[in-house]
N, CA, C and O atoms as CSV, one atom per row, in Angstrom:
chain,resi,resn,atom,element,x,y,z
A,1,MET,N,N,88.361,35.247,158.695
A,1,MET,CA,C,87.847,34.063,157.897
A,1,MET,C,C,88.615,33.827,156.728
A,1,MET,O,O,88.857,34.775,155.982
A,2,HIS,N,N,89.032,32.684,156.468
A,2,HIS,CA,C,89.848,32.359,155.307
A,2,HIS,C,C,88.964,31.922,154.176
A,2,HIS,O,O,88.097,31.073,154.385
A,3,VAL,N,N,89.134,32.454,152.994
A,3,VAL,CA,C,88.414,32.022,151.803
A,3,VAL,C,C,89.337,31.310,150.910
A,3,VAL,O,O,90.388,31.838,150.546
A,4,SER,N,N,88.970,30.078,150.526
A,4,SER,CA,C,89.898,29.332,149.692
A,4,SER,C,C,89.709,29.828,148.234
A,4,SER,O,O,88.701,30.462,147.921
A,5,GLN,N,N,90.668,29.539,147.368
A,5,GLN,CA,C,90.595,29.840,146.044
A,5,GLN,C,C,89.391,29.215,145.295
A,5,GLN,O,O,88.886,29.835,144.359
A,6,THR,N,N,88.963,28.125,145.639
A,6,THR,CA,C,87.851,27.493,145.044
A,6,THR,C,C,86.506,28.200,145.431
A,6,THR,O,O,85.558,28.154,144.647
A,7,GLU,N,N,86.416,28.824,146.575
A,7,GLU,CA,C,85.212,29.477,147.025
A,7,GLU,C,C,85.138,30.819,146.265
A,7,GLU,O,O,84.026,31.272,145.995
A,8,MET,N,N,86.252,31.477,145.907
A,8,MET,CA,C,86.200,32.757,145.366
A,8,MET,C,C,85.366,32.806,144.064
A,8,MET,O,O,84.449,33.622,143.975
A,9,PRO,N,N,85.645,31.983,143.081
A,9,PRO,CA,C,84.836,32.055,141.851
A,9,PRO,C,C,83.326,31.927,142.016
A,9,PRO,O,O,82.543,32.577,141.325
A,10,SER,N,N,82.938,31.044,142.980
A,10,SER,CA,C,81.501,30.804,143.148
A,10,SER,C,C,80.928,32.069,143.818
A,10,SER,O,O,79.835,32.506,143.456
A,11,ARG,N,N,81.644,32.659,144.782
A,11,ARG,CA,C,81.091,33.937,145.341
A,11,ARG,C,C,80.997,35.057,144.325
A,11,ARG,O,O,80.067,35.862,144.284
A,12,ARG,N,N,82.008,35.041,143.532
A,12,ARG,CA,C,82.011,36.140,142.469
A,12,ARG,C,C,80.893,35.858,141.464
A,12,ARG,O,O,80.232,36.796,141.018
A,13,ALA,N,N,80.663,34.597,141.095
A,13,ALA,CA,C,79.575,34.233,140.221
A,13,ALA,C,C,78.279,34.626,140.885
A,13,ALA,O,O,77.423,35.196,140.208
A,14,MET,N,N,78.080,34.373,142.105
A,14,MET,CA,C,76.819,34.642,142.821
A,14,MET,C,C,76.541,36.169,142.842
A,14,MET,O,O,75.404,36.607,142.670
A,15,LEU,N,N,77.611,36.957,143.056
A,15,LEU,CA,C,77.451,38.411,143.077
A,15,LEU,C,C,77.095,38.890,141.680
A,15,LEU,O,O,76.192,39.713,141.533
A,16,ILE,N,N,77.736,38.427,140.709
A,16,ILE,CA,C,77.385,38.808,139.269
A,16,ILE,C,C,75.949,38.474,138.955
A,16,ILE,O,O,75.249,39.289,138.355
A,17,ALA,N,N,75.482,37.287,139.345
A,17,ALA,CA,C,74.178,36.845,139.101
A,17,ALA,C,C,73.187,37.768,139.827
A,17,ALA,O,O,72.225,38.250,139.230
A,18,ALA,N,N,73.437,38.008,141.124
A,18,ALA,CA,C,72.569,38.838,141.807
A,18,ALA,C,C,72.408,40.233,141.183
A,18,ALA,O,O,71.298,40.738,141.016
A,19,VAL,N,N,73.504,40.807,140.860
A,19,VAL,CA,C,73.500,42.149,140.186
A,19,VAL,C,C,72.641,41.976,138.889
A,19,VAL,O,O,71.732,42.778,138.673
A,20,ALA,N,N,72.874,41.052,138.104
A,20,ALA,CA,C,72.182,40.953,136.821
A,20,ALA,C,C,70.699,40.648,137.049
A,20,ALA,O,O,69.883,41.070,136.231
A,21,LEU,N,N,70.321,39.971,138.066
A,21,LEU,CA,C,68.929,39.619,138.311
A,21,LEU,C,C,68.249,40.820,138.943
A,21,LEU,O,O,67.039,40.977,138.783
A,22,SER,N,N,68.963,41.664,139.644
A,22,SER,CA,C,68.314,42.786,140.300
A,22,SER,C,C,67.614,43.743,139.211
A,22,SER,O,O,66.602,44.386,139.485
A,23,GLY,N,N,68.171,43.777,138.089
A,23,GLY,CA,C,67.547,44.633,137.049
A,23,GLY,C,C,66.271,44.064,136.411
A,23,GLY,O,O,65.583,44.780,135.682
A,24,LEU,N,N,65.942,42.788,136.674
A,24,LEU,CA,C,64.827,42.196,136.070
A,24,LEU,C,C,63.497,42.640,136.718
A,24,LEU,O,O,62.443,42.490,136.101
A,25,GLY,N,N,63.529,43.158,137.892
A,25,GLY,CA,C,62.299,43.677,138.554
A,25,GLY,C,C,61.927,45.000,138.028
A,25,GLY,O,O,60.792,45.412,138.269
A,26,CYS,N,N,62.760,45.731,137.326
A,26,CYS,CA,C,62.451,47.025,136.825
A,26,CYS,C,C,61.463,46.882,135.687
A,26,CYS,O,O,61.613,46.017,134.824
A,27,GLN,N,N,60.497,47.697,135.691
A,27,GLN,CA,C,59.469,47.633,134.589
A,27,GLN,C,C,59.239,49.047,133.976
A,27,GLN,O,O,58.857,49.993,134.665
A,28,GLU,N,N,59.489,49.134,132.664
A,28,GLU,CA,C,59.401,50.453,132.106
A,28,GLU,C,C,57.936,50.784,131.645
A,28,GLU,O,O,57.565,51.954,131.555
A,29,ARG,N,N,57.109,49.718,131.355
A,29,ARG,CA,C,55.718,49.999,130.998
A,29,ARG,C,C,54.816,49.688,132.143
A,29,ARG,O,O,54.979,48.657,132.795
A,30,VAL,N,N,53.908,50.508,132.399
A,30,VAL,CA,C,52.871,50.389,133.478
A,30,VAL,C,C,51.537,50.464,132.904
A,30,VAL,O,O,51.313,51.368,132.099
A,31,GLU,N,N,50.588,49.607,133.219
A,31,GLU,CA,C,49.297,49.567,132.618
A,31,GLU,C,C,48.316,49.730,133.716
A,31,GLU,O,O,48.482,49.115,134.769
A,32,SER,N,N,47.281,50.537,133.533
A,32,SER,CA,C,46.252,50.734,134.587
A,32,SER,C,C,44.953,50.823,133.926
A,32,SER,O,O,44.861,51.220,132.764
A,33,GLN,N,N,43.843,50.432,134.696
A,33,GLN,CA,C,42.460,50.514,134.246
A,33,GLN,C,C,41.652,51.319,135.298
A,33,GLN,O,O,41.913,51.252,136.499
A,34,TYR,N,N,40.728,52.031,134.821
A,34,TYR,CA,C,39.834,52.850,135.736
A,34,TYR,C,C,38.375,52.708,135.294
A,34,TYR,O,O,38.098,52.740,134.095
A,35,ALA,N,N,37.505,52.564,136.162
A,35,ALA,CA,C,36.084,52.446,135.827
A,35,ALA,C,C,35.535,53.795,135.242
A,35,ALA,O,O,34.774,53.822,134.275
A,36,THR,N,N,35.960,54.861,135.874
A,36,THR,CA,C,35.406,56.198,135.428
A,36,THR,C,C,36.544,57.276,135.293
A,36,THR,O,O,37.698,57.079,135.676
A,37,ALA,N,N,36.136,58.332,134.761
A,37,ALA,CA,C,37.096,59.463,134.668
A,37,ALA,C,C,37.440,60.033,136.047
A,37,ALA,O,O,38.560,60.506,136.237
A,38,ALA,N,N,36.559,60.008,136.970
A,38,ALA,CA,C,36.696,60.536,138.271
A,38,ALA,C,C,37.769,59.631,139.002
A,38,ALA,O,O,38.649,60.124,139.708
A,39,ALA,N,N,37.634,58.286,138.785
A,39,ALA,CA,C,38.631,57.427,139.307
A,39,ALA,C,C,40.088,57.632,138.790
A,39,ALA,O,O,41.074,57.608,139.527
A,40,ALA,N,N,40.118,57.837,137.440
A,40,ALA,CA,C,41.387,58.145,136.824
A,40,ALA,C,C,41.988,59.351,137.319
A,40,ALA,O,O,43.194,59.385,137.566
A,41,ARG,N,N,41.185,60.413,137.492
A,41,ARG,CA,C,41.717,61.750,138.037
A,41,ARG,C,C,42.164,61.570,139.417
A,41,ARG,O,O,43.251,62.019,139.781
A,42,ALA,N,N,41.306,60.874,140.282
A,42,ALA,CA,C,41.727,60.717,141.709
A,42,ALA,C,C,43.049,59.970,141.831
A,42,ALA,O,O,43.829,60.212,142.753
A,43,ALA,N,N,43.289,59.069,140.900
A,43,ALA,CA,C,44.557,58.241,140.924
A,43,ALA,C,C,45.761,59.030,140.368
A,43,ALA,O,O,46.904,58.577,140.429
A,44,GLY,N,N,45.469,60.208,139.833
A,44,GLY,CA,C,46.632,61.087,139.362
A,44,GLY,C,C,47.006,60.717,137.909
A,44,GLY,O,O,48.051,61.175,137.447
A,45,ALA,N,N,46.266,59.967,137.208
A,45,ALA,CA,C,46.533,59.592,135.819
A,45,ALA,C,C,46.574,60.713,134.934
A,45,ALA,O,O,47.446,60.762,134.067
A,46,VAL,N,N,45.599,61.749,135.080
A,46,VAL,CA,C,45.519,62.881,134.271
A,46,VAL,C,C,46.583,63.830,134.604
A,46,VAL,O,O,47.263,64.320,133.703
A,47,GLU,N,N,46.794,64.153,135.952
A,47,GLU,CA,C,47.738,65.045,136.450
A,47,GLU,C,C,49.211,64.686,135.988
A,47,GLU,O,O,50.029,65.568,135.725
A,48,ARG,N,N,49.496,63.333,135.907
A,48,ARG,CA,C,50.835,62.835,135.468
A,48,ARG,C,C,50.965,62.840,134.039
A,48,ARG,O,O,52.062,62.613,133.529
A,49,GLY,N,N,49.891,63.092,133.307
A,49,GLY,CA,C,49.928,63.088,131.755
A,49,GLY,C,C,49.699,61.796,131.127
A,49,GLY,O,O,49.851,61.663,129.912
A,50,TRP,N,N,49.335,60.819,131.896
A,50,TRP,CA,C,49.086,59.450,131.291
A,50,TRP,C,C,47.743,59.479,130.528
A,50,TRP,O,O,47.510,58.692,129.610
A,51,LEU,N,N,46.933,60.352,130.918
A,51,LEU,CA,C,45.542,60.425,130.219
A,51,LEU,C,C,45.471,61.975,129.883
A,51,LEU,O,O,46.081,62.815,130.545
A,52,PRO,N,N,44.684,62.267,128.813
A,52,PRO,CA,C,44.605,63.600,128.394
A,52,PRO,C,C,43.992,64.556,129.385
A,52,PRO,O,O,43.172,64.092,130.177
A,53,SER,N,N,44.287,65.809,129.431
A,53,SER,CA,C,43.691,66.841,130.335
A,53,SER,C,C,42.190,67.034,130.007
A,53,SER,O,O,41.376,67.421,130.846
A,54,TRP,N,N,41.884,66.732,128.713
A,54,TRP,CA,C,40.438,66.896,128.281
A,54,TRP,C,C,39.712,65.630,128.392
A,54,TRP,O,O,38.717,65.477,127.683
A,55,LEU,N,N,40.103,64.657,129.231
A,55,LEU,CA,C,39.374,63.364,129.457
A,55,LEU,C,C,37.936,63.771,129.819
A,55,LEU,O,O,37.751,64.468,130.817
A,56,PRO,N,N,36.928,63.374,129.065
A,56,PRO,CA,C,35.523,63.730,129.301
A,56,PRO,C,C,35.125,63.253,130.720
A,56,PRO,O,O,35.601,62.211,131.171
A,57,PRO,N,N,34.292,63.979,131.394
A,57,PRO,CA,C,33.802,63.548,132.717
A,57,PRO,C,C,32.950,62.275,132.622
A,57,PRO,O,O,32.814,61.579,133.629
A,58,ASP,N,N,32.350,61.925,131.424
A,58,ASP,CA,C,31.576,60.748,131.292
A,58,ASP,C,C,32.418,59.604,130.701
A,58,ASP,O,O,31.852,58.582,130.314
A,59,ALA,N,N,33.737,59.741,130.622
A,59,ALA,CA,C,34.551,58.610,130.157
A,59,ALA,C,C,34.512,57.464,131.128
A,59,ALA,O,O,34.537,57.660,132.343
A,60,HIS,N,N,34.452,56.278,130.596
A,60,HIS,CA,C,34.461,55.062,131.417
A,60,HIS,C,C,35.137,53.923,130.692
A,60,HIS,O,O,35.483,54.024,129.515
A,61,GLU,N,N,35.317,52.839,131.417
A,61,GLU,CA,C,36.110,51.708,130.835
A,61,GLU,C,C,37.418,52.157,130.302
A,61,GLU,O,O,37.763,51.914,129.146
A,62,ILE,N,N,38.153,52.822,131.160
A,62,ILE,CA,C,39.455,53.484,130.690
A,62,ILE,C,C,40.588,52.544,130.985
A,62,ILE,O,O,40.688,51.932,132.049
A,63,ARG,N,N,41.444,52.462,129.976
A,63,ARG,CA,C,42.566,51.583,130.007
A,63,ARG,C,C,43.729,52.357,129.386
A,63,ARG,O,O,43.609,52.960,128.320
A,64,GLU,N,N,44.912,52.312,130.130
A,64,GLU,CA,C,46.114,53.085,129.622
A,64,GLU,C,C,47.370,52.260,129.998
A,64,GLU,O,O,47.448,51.530,130.986
A,65,VAL,N,N,48.311,52.468,129.109
A,65,VAL,CA,C,49.615,51.866,129.356
A,65,VAL,C,C,50.651,52.963,128.896
A,65,VAL,O,O,50.552,53.556,127.822
A,66,HIS,N,N,51.618,53.165,129.784
A,66,HIS,CA,C,52.619,54.188,129.502
A,66,HIS,C,C,53.971,53.671,129.807
A,66,HIS,O,O,54.154,52.748,130.601
A,67,ASP,N,N,54.907,54.271,129.172
A,67,ASP,CA,C,56.338,53.900,129.307
A,67,ASP,C,C,56.949,55.038,130.095
A,67,ASP,O,O,56.923,56.179,129.632
A,68,VAL,N,N,57.534,54.757,131.341
A,68,VAL,CA,C,58.032,55.763,132.162
A,68,VAL,C,C,59.313,56.378,131.605
A,68,VAL,O,O,59.656,57.507,131.958
A,69,ASP,N,N,60.044,55.634,130.717
A,69,ASP,CA,C,61.295,56.189,130.159
A,69,ASP,C,C,61.074,57.044,129.022
A,69,ASP,O,O,61.711,58.090,128.900
A,70,THR,N,N,60.146,56.640,128.112
A,70,THR,CA,C,59.989,57.371,126.851
A,70,THR,C,C,58.773,58.263,126.847
A,70,THR,O,O,58.632,59.124,125.978
A,71,ASN,N,N,57.915,58.072,127.786
A,71,ASN,CA,C,56.635,58.847,127.988
A,71,ASN,C,C,55.649,58.512,126.828
A,71,ASN,O,O,54.738,59.289,126.544
A,72,VAL,N,N,55.843,57.374,126.185
A,72,VAL,CA,C,54.843,57.000,125.164
A,72,VAL,C,C,53.668,56.473,125.939
A,72,VAL,O,O,53.826,55.745,126.919
A,73,VAL,N,N,52.403,56.871,125.461
A,73,VAL,CA,C,51.191,56.494,126.124
A,73,VAL,C,C,50.189,55.951,125.092
A,73,VAL,O,O,50.047,56.487,123.993
A,74,PHE,N,N,49.512,54.884,125.478
A,74,PHE,CA,C,48.357,54.370,124.665
A,74,PHE,C,C,47.163,54.341,125.627
A,74,PHE,O,O,47.322,53.900,126.765
A,75,ALA,N,N,46.054,54.765,125.237
A,75,ALA,CA,C,44.877,54.660,126.159
A,75,ALA,C,C,43.613,54.575,125.264
A,75,ALA,O,O,43.574,54.992,124.107
A,76,THR,N,N,42.700,54.057,125.849
A,76,THR,CA,C,41.393,53.876,125.236
A,76,THR,C,C,40.249,54.108,126.319
A,76,THR,O,O,40.472,53.792,127.488
A,77,PHE,N,N,39.152,54.598,125.983
A,77,PHE,CA,C,37.977,54.745,126.863
A,77,PHE,C,C,36.726,54.929,126.056
A,77,PHE,O,O,36.730,55.326,124.891
A,78,ARG,N,N,35.586,54.597,126.786
A,78,ARG,CA,C,34.310,54.834,126.119
A,78,ARG,C,C,33.756,56.113,126.577
A,78,ARG,O,O,34.025,56.497,127.715
A,79,GLN,N,N,33.027,56.792,125.822
A,79,GLN,CA,C,32.556,58.162,126.211
A,79,GLN,C,C,31.010,58.084,126.240
A,79,GLN,O,O,30.410,57.622,125.270
A,80,GLY,N,N,30.423,58.482,127.225
A,80,GLY,CA,C,28.930,58.552,127.337
A,80,GLY,C,C,28.227,57.250,127.094
A,80,GLY,O,O,28.694,56.183,127.491
A,81,GLY,N,N,27.148,57.345,126.466
A,81,GLY,CA,C,26.372,56.032,126.154
A,81,GLY,C,C,26.750,55.535,124.831
A,81,GLY,O,O,27.923,55.275,124.561
A,82,SER,N,N,25.716,55.387,123.935
A,82,SER,CA,C,26.042,54.781,122.601
A,82,SER,C,C,26.236,55.777,121.547
A,82,SER,O,O,26.355,55.427,120.373
A,83,ARG,N,N,26.274,57.059,121.928
A,83,ARG,CA,C,26.424,58.106,120.873
A,83,ARG,C,C,27.869,58.125,120.359
A,83,ARG,O,O,28.757,57.630,121.053
A,84,PRO,N,N,28.127,58.662,119.207
A,84,PRO,CA,C,29.527,58.778,118.770
A,84,PRO,C,C,30.410,59.562,119.794
A,84,PRO,O,O,29.897,60.452,120.472
A,85,ALA,N,N,31.590,59.275,119.901
A,85,ALA,CA,C,32.596,60.070,120.773
A,85,ALA,C,C,32.688,61.490,120.255
A,85,ALA,O,O,32.696,61.686,119.039
A,86,SER,N,N,32.754,62.454,121.087
A,86,SER,CA,C,33.055,63.871,120.692
A,86,SER,C,C,34.536,64.089,120.685
A,86,SER,O,O,35.317,63.400,121.340
A,87,VAL,N,N,34.877,65.071,119.921
A,87,VAL,CA,C,36.269,65.450,119.776
A,87,VAL,C,C,36.453,66.823,120.457
A,87,VAL,O,O,35.686,67.758,120.227
A,88,PRO,N,N,37.484,66.908,121.294
A,88,PRO,CA,C,37.714,68.180,121.997
A,88,PRO,C,C,38.096,69.368,121.045
A,88,PRO,O,O,38.760,69.167,120.028
A,89,ASP,N,N,37.668,70.566,121.398
A,89,ASP,CA,C,38.058,71.749,120.506
A,89,ASP,C,C,39.581,71.827,120.348
A,89,ASP,O,O,40.024,72.313,119.307
A,90,ALA,N,N,40.333,71.433,121.201
A,90,ALA,CA,C,41.820,71.694,121.127
A,90,ALA,C,C,42.415,70.581,120.011
A,90,ALA,O,O,43.593,70.638,119.656
A,91,CYS,N,N,41.646,69.738,119.582
A,91,CYS,CA,C,42.157,68.679,118.588
A,91,CYS,C,C,41.745,69.133,117.231
A,91,CYS,O,O,40.649,69.633,116.978
A,92,GLU,N,N,42.778,68.906,116.311
A,92,GLU,CA,C,42.594,69.252,114.878
A,92,GLU,C,C,42.654,67.930,114.004
A,92,GLU,O,O,43.454,67.036,114.281
A,93,PRO,N,N,41.807,67.848,112.975
A,93,PRO,CA,C,41.922,66.644,112.154
A,93,PRO,C,C,43.204,66.575,111.368
A,93,PRO,O,O,43.663,67.608,110.881
A,94,VAL,N,N,43.788,65.453,111.223
A,94,VAL,CA,C,45.022,65.269,110.461
A,94,VAL,C,C,44.898,63.973,109.696
A,94,VAL,O,O,44.020,63.150,109.957
A,95,ALA,N,N,45.817,63.809,108.727
A,95,ALA,CA,C,45.866,62.588,107.936
A,95,ALA,C,C,46.544,61.519,108.763
A,95,ALA,O,O,47.383,61.880,109.588
A,96,TRP,N,N,46.262,60.260,108.621
A,96,TRP,CA,C,46.950,59.229,109.301
A,96,TRP,C,C,48.378,59.278,109.106
A,96,TRP,O,O,49.148,58.935,110.004
A,97,SER,N,N,48.799,59.716,107.901
A,97,SER,CA,C,50.271,59.741,107.621
A,97,SER,C,C,50.996,60.879,108.483
A,97,SER,O,O,52.225,60.929,108.521
A,98,HIS,N,N,50.227,61.751,109.144
A,98,HIS,CA,C,50.776,62.735,109.960
A,98,HIS,C,C,50.574,62.442,111.483
A,98,HIS,O,O,50.808,63.296,112.339
A,99,ALA,N,N,50.145,61.237,111.755
A,99,ALA,CA,C,49.932,60.764,113.139
A,99,ALA,C,C,50.728,59.582,113.442
A,99,ALA,O,O,50.221,58.466,113.329
A,100,PRO,N,N,52.011,59.747,113.842
A,100,PRO,CA,C,52.921,58.680,114.089
A,100,PRO,C,C,52.457,57.778,115.319
A,100,PRO,O,O,52.275,58.231,116.449
A,101,LEU,N,N,52.293,56.482,114.967
A,101,LEU,CA,C,51.776,55.502,115.894
A,101,LEU,C,C,52.929,54.602,116.275
A,101,LEU,O,O,53.379,53.829,115.430
A,102,PRO,N,N,53.439,54.653,117.500
A,102,PRO,CA,C,54.599,53.771,117.848
A,102,PRO,C,C,54.333,52.320,117.522
A,102,PRO,O,O,53.191,51.862,117.542
A,103,HIS,N,N,55.363,51.628,117.231
A,103,HIS,CA,C,55.192,50.171,116.857
A,103,HIS,C,C,54.920,49.321,118.066
A,103,HIS,O,O,54.307,48.265,117.915
A,104,ASP,N,N,55.327,49.702,119.247
A,104,ASP,CA,C,55.202,48.812,120.378
A,104,ASP,C,C,53.781,48.991,121.087
A,104,ASP,O,O,53.654,49.272,122.279
A,105,ARG,N,N,52.809,48.805,120.258
A,105,ARG,CA,C,51.373,48.940,120.847
A,105,ARG,C,C,51.038,47.797,121.717
A,105,ARG,O,O,51.487,46.668,121.520
A,106,PRO,N,N,50.178,48.131,122.760
A,106,PRO,CA,C,49.756,47.034,123.610
A,106,PRO,C,C,48.952,45.996,122.825
A,106,PRO,O,O,48.485,46.269,121.719
A,107,ALA,N,N,48.792,44.789,123.416
A,107,ALA,CA,C,48.112,43.736,122.695
A,107,ALA,C,C,46.546,44.100,122.528
A,107,ALA,O,O,45.885,43.591,121.623
A,108,TRP,N,N,46.025,44.957,123.400
A,108,TRP,CA,C,44.632,45.323,123.227
A,108,TRP,C,C,44.370,46.335,122.194
A,108,TRP,O,O,43.207,46.573,121.869
A,109,TRP,N,N,45.447,47.004,121.605
A,109,TRP,CA,C,45.238,48.050,120.596
A,109,TRP,C,C,44.702,47.368,119.320
A,109,TRP,O,O,45.190,46.327,118.880
A,110,PRO,N,N,43.696,48.003,118.771
A,110,PRO,CA,C,42.985,47.319,117.608
A,110,PRO,C,C,43.924,47.229,116.364
A,110,PRO,O,O,44.624,48.208,116.103
A,111,SER,N,N,43.977,46.174,115.624
A,111,SER,CA,C,44.767,46.052,114.456
A,111,SER,C,C,44.385,46.970,113.324
A,111,SER,O,O,45.185,47.209,112.420
A,112,ALA,N,N,43.197,47.478,113.357
A,112,ALA,CA,C,42.691,48.295,112.314
A,112,ALA,C,C,43.147,49.773,112.460
A,112,ALA,O,O,42.873,50.614,111.604
A,113,LEU,N,N,43.866,50.055,113.601
A,113,LEU,CA,C,44.439,51.359,113.773
A,113,LEU,C,C,45.953,51.249,113.732
A,113,LEU,O,O,46.564,50.571,114.558
A,114,PRO,N,N,46.535,51.910,112.784
A,114,PRO,CA,C,45.997,52.752,111.836
A,114,PRO,C,C,45.301,51.891,110.643
A,114,PRO,O,O,45.532,50.690,110.507
A,115,PRO,N,N,44.474,52.582,109.838
A,115,PRO,CA,C,43.909,51.764,108.724
A,115,PRO,C,C,44.992,51.273,107.800
A,115,PRO,O,O,46.085,51.826,107.678
A,116,ARG,N,N,44.591,50.160,107.141
A,116,ARG,CA,C,45.636,49.583,106.320
A,116,ARG,C,C,45.764,50.207,104.869
A,116,ARG,O,O,46.701,49.974,104.107
A,117,SER,N,N,44.696,51.028,104.598
A,117,SER,CA,C,44.821,51.784,103.254
A,117,SER,C,C,44.302,53.172,103.470
A,117,SER,O,O,43.507,53.443,104.371
A,118,ALA,N,N,44.783,54.055,102.603
A,118,ALA,CA,C,44.366,55.439,102.617
A,118,ALA,C,C,42.827,55.656,102.260
A,118,ALA,O,O,42.275,56.718,102.548
A,119,SER,N,N,42.218,54.718,101.686
A,119,SER,CA,C,40.889,54.824,101.303
A,119,SER,C,C,39.975,54.377,102.472
A,119,SER,O,O,38.768,54.607,102.411
A,120,ASP,N,N,40.522,53.746,103.532
A,120,ASP,CA,C,39.726,53.386,104.773
A,120,ASP,C,C,39.546,54.573,105.547
A,120,ASP,O,O,40.507,55.106,106.102
A,121,THR,N,N,38.331,55.046,105.628
A,121,THR,CA,C,37.979,56.224,106.419
A,121,THR,C,C,37.098,55.877,107.573
A,121,THR,O,O,36.327,56.722,108.028
A,122,SER,N,N,37.181,54.590,108.101
A,122,SER,CA,C,36.294,54.153,109.157
A,122,SER,C,C,36.682,54.809,110.421
A,122,SER,O,O,35.854,54.876,111.330
A,123,ALA,N,N,37.970,55.343,110.573
A,123,ALA,CA,C,38.360,55.991,111.793
A,123,ALA,C,C,39.025,57.289,111.447
A,123,ALA,O,O,39.930,57.362,110.616
A,124,ARG,N,N,38.550,58.301,112.106
A,124,ARG,CA,C,39.164,59.650,111.915
A,124,ARG,C,C,40.223,59.908,112.933
A,124,ARG,O,O,40.070,59.483,114.078
A,125,VAL,N,N,41.307,60.589,112.582
A,125,VAL,CA,C,42.391,60.933,113.487
A,125,VAL,C,C,42.501,62.398,113.734
A,125,VAL,O,O,42.230,63.208,112.848
A,126,TYR,N,N,42.887,62.744,114.905
A,126,TYR,CA,C,43.076,64.170,115.320
A,126,TYR,C,C,44.307,64.336,116.103
A,126,TYR,O,O,44.713,63.462,116.869
A,127,GLN,N,N,44.911,65.480,115.905
A,127,GLN,CA,C,46.171,65.905,116.745
A,127,GLN,C,C,45.667,66.804,117.853
A,127,GLN,O,O,44.967,67.794,117.640
A,128,CYS,N,N,46.058,66.404,119.034
A,128,CYS,CA,C,45.694,67.206,120.237
A,128,CYS,C,C,47.040,67.574,120.889
A,128,CYS,O,O,47.518,66.875,121.783
A,129,GLY,N,N,47.655,68.707,120.417
A,129,GLY,CA,C,48.984,69.005,120.998
A,129,GLY,C,C,50.022,68.073,120.508
A,129,GLY,O,O,50.244,67.911,119.308
A,130,SER,N,N,50.667,67.451,121.474
A,130,SER,CA,C,51.671,66.384,121.062
A,130,SER,C,C,51.075,65.043,121.009
A,130,SER,O,O,51.793,64.068,120.789
A,131,ALA,N,N,49.833,64.931,121.192
A,131,ALA,CA,C,49.163,63.553,121.246
A,131,ALA,C,C,48.210,63.382,120.067
A,131,ALA,O,O,48.062,64.283,119.242
A,132,PHE,N,N,47.600,62.282,120.002
A,132,PHE,CA,C,46.664,61.981,118.858
A,132,PHE,C,C,45.500,61.116,119.476
A,132,PHE,O,O,45.650,60.387,120.457
A,133,MET,N,N,44.352,61.281,118.799
A,133,MET,CA,C,43.196,60.498,119.140
A,133,MET,C,C,42.515,60.044,117.864
A,133,MET,O,O,42.603,60.721,116.840
A,134,ALA,N,N,41.819,58.876,117.913
A,134,ALA,CA,C,41.074,58.295,116.832
A,134,ALA,C,C,39.771,58.013,117.258
A,134,ALA,O,O,39.578,57.542,118.378
A,135,VAL,N,N,38.763,58.277,116.400
A,135,VAL,CA,C,37.365,57.886,116.692
A,135,VAL,C,C,36.698,57.444,115.490
A,135,VAL,O,O,37.149,57.777,114.394
A,136,ARG,N,N,35.675,56.731,115.592
A,136,ARG,CA,C,34.797,56.198,114.494
A,136,ARG,C,C,33.483,56.854,114.727
A,136,ARG,O,O,33.076,57.139,115.854
A,137,ASP,N,N,32.797,57.098,113.566
A,137,ASP,CA,C,31.453,57.761,113.690
A,137,ASP,C,C,30.428,56.801,114.258
A,137,ASP,O,O,29.437,57.259,114.827
A,138,ASP,N,N,30.610,55.499,114.138
A,138,ASP,CA,C,29.656,54.529,114.703
A,138,ASP,C,C,29.883,53.982,116.006
A,138,ASP,O,O,29.241,53.018,116.423
A,139,SER,N,N,30.876,54.629,116.739
A,139,SER,CA,C,31.285,54.198,118.103
A,139,SER,C,C,31.561,55.260,119.103
A,139,SER,O,O,31.875,56.393,118.737
A,140,ASN,N,N,31.450,54.918,120.405
A,140,ASN,CA,C,31.763,55.831,121.423
A,140,ASN,C,C,33.164,55.574,122.002
A,140,ASN,O,O,33.525,56.118,123.047
A,141,VAL,N,N,33.918,54.764,121.327
A,141,VAL,CA,C,35.216,54.445,121.867
A,141,VAL,C,C,36.238,55.486,121.256
A,141,VAL,O,O,36.215,55.785,120.063
A,142,VAL,N,N,37.103,55.994,122.127
A,142,VAL,CA,C,38.198,56.874,121.801
A,142,VAL,C,C,39.497,56.188,122.036
A,142,VAL,O,O,39.722,55.586,123.086
A,143,TRP,N,N,40.394,56.281,121.016
A,143,TRP,CA,C,41.735,55.616,121.102
A,143,TRP,C,C,42.701,56.854,121.106
A,143,TRP,O,O,42.669,57.706,120.218
A,144,PHE,N,N,43.570,56.890,122.183
A,144,PHE,CA,C,44.538,58.013,122.386
A,144,PHE,C,C,45.849,57.551,122.396
A,144,PHE,O,O,46.047,56.443,122.895
A,145,TRP,N,N,46.863,58.235,121.904
A,145,TRP,CA,C,48.231,57.927,122.005
A,145,TRP,C,C,49.147,59.206,121.961
A,145,TRP,O,O,48.829,60.245,121.383
A,146,ARG,N,N,50.222,59.020,122.586
A,146,ARG,CA,C,51.267,60.097,122.505
A,146,ARG,C,C,52.631,59.433,122.209
A,146,ARG,O,O,53.188,58.726,123.049
A,147,PRO,N,N,53.120,59.667,121.062
A,147,PRO,CA,C,54.465,59.121,120.748
A,147,PRO,C,C,55.537,59.767,121.563
A,147,PRO,O,O,55.322,60.834,122.140
A,148,ALA,N,N,56.730,59.128,121.628
A,148,ALA,CA,C,57.926,59.652,122.239
A,148,ALA,C,C,58.241,61.019,121.646
A,148,ALA,O,O,58.054,61.242,120.450
A,149,GLY,N,N,58.689,61.871,122.431
A,149,GLY,CA,C,59.130,63.208,121.841
A,149,GLY,C,C,59.308,64.239,122.727
A,149,GLY,O,O,59.662,65.346,122.323
């Protein structure tokens, strides 16, 4: 088969475009939702580290997003009924200034976390190994994140 000189640039352009577009399907961030802790465990979200190993058995309305390249994780869940969320024994209280929160938070992350001022004590933060969690005394919602590292 003979290829004319005028056909060569268009084939080359098509090849370059195909290679460039092939990378668009790759997604670094993956978001998942689970109705219960049992569903999250069954899906392997705890085993793979996207949710904490101490995820309470009564956790529900679980939402997480993780970056497969950096291992940054954001998650939230409700715990039990209307009672305040409990803090695992493995977690220690820390100041917000010692709890690095990545800037690329998901759209559903509350704007009040972290608090805008040091005097705002509406949410307490805890370090749980290499991750962090925040809770409010008046809520059963837990906010969990693990920065890159």
